[in-house]
Structures are given as structure tokens and as C-alpha cells.
Residue frames relative to the residue before (quaternion, step in Angstrom):
aa qw qx qy qz dx dy dz
X 1.0000 0.0000 0.0000 0.0000 0.00 0.00 0.00
X 0.4537 -0.6928 0.4979 0.2573 3.56 -0.94 0.90
X 0.5192 -0.6389 0.4589 0.3340 3.59 -1.07 0.68
X 0.4922 -0.6234 0.5217 0.3112 3.53 -1.24 0.60
X 0.2285 -0.7717 0.5783 0.1336 3.61 -0.84 0.95
X 0.0687 -0.7950 0.6027 0.0040 3.56 -0.85 1.03
X 0.1781 -0.7658 0.6055 0.1236 3.56 -1.12 0.62
X 0.3826 0.6808 -0.5160 0.3520 3.54 0.57 1.26
X 0.4895 -0.6775 0.4597 0.3002 3.58 -1.20 0.33
X 0.8031 0.1191 -0.0684 0.5798 3.61 1.10 -0.59
X 0.1446 -0.7489 0.6404 0.0902 3.52 -1.25 0.59
X 0.0844 -0.7890 0.6079 0.0301 3.59 -0.81 1.02
X 0.3163 -0.7675 0.5255 0.1862 3.61 -0.41 1.20
X 0.3340 -0.7283 0.5657 0.1950 3.55 -1.22 0.59
X 0.8242 0.2266 -0.1629 0.4927 3.58 -1.23 0.48
X 0.7688 -0.3273 0.2593 0.4843 3.56 -0.93 -0.95
X 0.3980 0.7215 -0.4745 0.3098 3.58 1.13 0.58
X 0.1614 -0.7649 0.6170 0.0906 3.55 -1.25 0.59
X 0.3018 -0.7295 0.5946 0.1523 3.55 -1.20 0.71
X 0.0705 -0.8388 0.5388 -0.0337 3.57 -0.45 1.24
X 0.3183 -0.7049 0.6014 0.2004 3.55 -0.99 0.92
X 0.3748 -0.7596 0.4954 0.1927 3.55 -0.59 1.19
X 0.4137 -0.6837 0.5457 0.2520 3.56 -1.01 0.89
X 0.5908 -0.5849 0.4214 0.3624 3.57 -1.14 0.62
X 0.4225 -0.6943 0.5198 0.2632 3.56 -1.04 0.78
X 0.6504 -0.5403 0.3748 0.3801 3.53 -1.26 0.47
X 0.3445 -0.7416 0.5449 0.1854 3.56 -0.98 0.90
X 0.7831 0.2212 -0.0975 0.5730 3.58 1.18 -0.65
X 0.4656 -0.6170 0.5434 0.3275 3.54 -1.30 0.37
X 0.6955 -0.4491 0.3418 0.4447 3.58 -1.28 0.10
X 0.6860 0.4810 -0.2743 0.4719 3.58 1.15 -0.61
X 0.6019 -0.6091 0.3406 0.3883 3.60 1.27 0.02
X 0.4715 0.6641 -0.4516 0.3643 3.60 1.25 0.19
X 0.3943 -0.7112 0.5336 0.2325 3.59 -0.88 0.98
X 0.2806 -0.7755 0.5482 0.1393 3.55 -0.91 0.96
X 0.3791 -0.6898 0.5558 0.2677 3.61 -0.95 0.79
X 0.6885 -0.4943 0.3299 0.4157 3.61 -1.20 0.41
X 0.6661 0.5238 -0.3103 0.4308 3.60 0.99 -0.76
X 0.7031 0.4589 -0.2673 0.4729 3.62 1.15 -0.47
X 0.5373 0.6346 -0.4078 0.3772 3.60 1.23 -0.23
X 0.3873 -0.6977 0.5523 0.2411 3.54 -1.10 0.75
X 0.5690 -0.5785 0.4573 0.3640 3.53 -1.21 0.55
X 0.4425 -0.7017 0.4803 0.2847 3.63 -0.75 0.97
X 0.2452 -0.7712 0.5719 0.1341 3.56 -1.20 0.59
X 0.6535 0.4648 -0.3079 0.5120 3.58 1.28 0.17
X 0.1490 0.7884 -0.5863 0.1122 3.54 -1.02 0.81
X 0.4489 -0.6658 0.5266 0.2790 3.53 -1.36 0.12
X 0.4875 -0.6661 0.4836 0.2911 3.57 -0.93 0.94
X 0.1812 -0.7990 0.5689 0.0718 3.57 -0.74 1.12
X 0.7887 -0.0523 0.0499 0.6106 3.60 1.13 -0.66
X 0.1759 -0.7817 0.5946 0.0664 3.55 -1.15 0.71
X 0.4533 -0.6764 0.5131 0.2715 3.56 -1.05 0.80
X 0.6726 -0.5257 0.3411 0.3937 3.61 -1.27 0.22
X 0.6233 -0.5338 0.3520 0.4503 3.62 1.16 -0.36
X 0.6035 -0.5786 0.4325 0.3376 3.49 -1.35 0.40
X 0.4203 -0.6877 0.5296 0.2644 3.58 -1.08 0.72
X 0.3482 -0.7141 0.5725 0.2027 3.56 -1.01 0.91
X 0.7077 -0.4595 0.3245 0.4274 3.58 -1.28 0.16
X 0.7000 0.4586 -0.2721 0.4750 3.60 1.09 -0.65
X 0.6184 -0.5825 0.3264 0.4145 3.60 1.30 0.10
X 0.5579 0.5934 -0.4038 0.4165 3.60 1.22 -0.21
X 0.4566 -0.6803 0.5034 0.2745 3.58 -1.25 0.35
X 0.2611 -0.7111 0.6309 0.1679 3.54 -1.12 0.78
X 0.3921 -0.7575 0.4709 0.2252 3.58 -0.47 1.20
X 0.5108 -0.6182 0.5071 0.3158 3.54 -1.22 0.63
X 0.4876 -0.7102 0.4351 0.2618 3.61 -0.94 0.91
X 0.7002 0.4189 -0.2707 0.5108 3.61 1.16 -0.40
X 0.2075 -0.7688 0.5907 0.1307 3.56 -1.25 0.39
X 0.6786 -0.4715 0.3648 0.4290 3.56 -1.28 0.33
X 0.7546 0.3504 -0.2854 0.4758 3.56 -0.92 0.98
X 0.5440 0.6057 -0.4106 0.4106 3.62 1.20 -0.32
X 0.2969 -0.7117 0.6049 0.1986 3.57 -1.10 0.73
X 0.0372 -0.8452 0.5313 -0.0440 3.59 -0.62 1.12
X 0.3326 -0.6710 0.6252 0.2196 3.50 -1.39 0.41
X 0.0306 -0.8219 0.5685 -0.0191 3.59 -0.73 1.03
X 0.6852 -0.4901 0.3533 0.4069 3.56 -1.30 0.39
X 0.6109 -0.6304 0.3580 0.3181 3.54 -1.00 0.92
X 0.8168 0.2249 -0.1051 0.5208 3.61 0.79 -0.94
X 0.4102 0.7278 -0.4545 0.3090 3.58 1.20 0.49
X 0.8261 0.3388 -0.2044 0.4013 3.52 -1.32 0.40
X 0.4939 -0.6205 0.5313 0.2979 3.48 -1.45 -0.13
X 0.3552 -0.7309 0.5455 0.2052 3.57 -0.79 1.04
X 0.0329 -0.7966 0.6027 -0.0339 3.55 -0.88 1.03
X 0.1682 -0.7713 0.6076 0.0870 3.57 -1.03 0.84
X 0.0463 -0.7657 0.6415 -0.0070 3.56 -0.79 1.13
X 0.7994 -0.0609 -0.0073 0.5977 3.57 -0.29 1.21
X 0.7672 -0.2892 0.2330 0.5230 3.58 -0.66 -1.07
X 0.5839 0.5922 -0.3592 0.4235 3.61 1.30 -0.09
X 0.2695 -0.7508 0.5825 0.1563 3.56 -1.13 0.74
X 0.0646 -0.7869 0.6135 -0.0127 3.54 -1.02 0.95
X 0.2018 -0.7293 0.6344 0.1580 3.51 -1.38 0.22
X 0.1785 -0.7498 0.6292 0.1001 3.57 -0.97 0.91
X 0.1708 0.8057 -0.5458 0.1543 3.57 -0.53 1.15
X 0.5980 -0.5625 0.4433 0.3597 3.51 -1.35 0.29
X 0.6250 -0.5624 0.3889 0.3765 3.57 -1.13 0.63
X 0.6327 0.5598 -0.3421 0.4114 3.61 1.01 -0.69
X 0.6365 0.5299 -0.3282 0.4543 3.62 1.24 -0.35
X 0.5508 0.5684 -0.4098 0.4534 3.60 1.28 -0.01
X 0.2959 -0.7945 0.5136 0.1319 3.55 -0.72 1.13
X 0.8061 -0.1240 0.1245 0.5651 3.61 0.94 -0.83
X 0.3787 -0.6343 0.6112 0.2840 3.51 -1.37 0.34
X 0.1415 -0.8070 0.5705 0.0572 3.59 -0.77 1.02
X 0.3723 -0.7330 0.5293 0.2096 3.55 -1.15 0.64
């Protein structure tokens, strides 16, 4: 599926959603072979660019999102919606699709 192209300056996720800037995919294999765009795998690591206010509990209070802007995270391979802002690629996904915070 092709990424959604937006021409806006800011994106504010709602609920427990997070907006992630996708890290660049590998250009070469470990053996030094250059990969064409069609052979590259979709990256699963990115940096949190924006975070929603959190999920609403049954009593109406908000449960805060566990990640914060600037965290580098590992997320599910086919999760979320791919978004392109200018030349940058982002993914908008639910907090439950984040697998880990990486250092």
C-alpha cells in the first residue's frame, strides 16, 4: 500500500496513538551488496515524533502513553498507517503496536 501524502506542518495523534519518524532502511547487505528499493524491507525502528494524550479508561480518566517524544522504538512490521510529509516518512500507530524502546 502506498503511503498517504500530507501537506501539513504538524500532526497531533489522538487517544493512544503515536507518530513515529521511520529510520532509514539499510542500503547494503552485510556482505556489501547494494540493495535496490524493491528489495529493501520495511524498517521497524523509528523515533517518536508526537504522542497522543492517552487512552480513556472506563471512569473517564486518561491512561498516559508509556513512550515520550524522542524515544527510539521497535514496532510491529505491518502496523499502522504509512504517512509521507515532504521527503520524510512516518508511521501513525497505536501504542499497543510498539514492541520495545531501544537504546
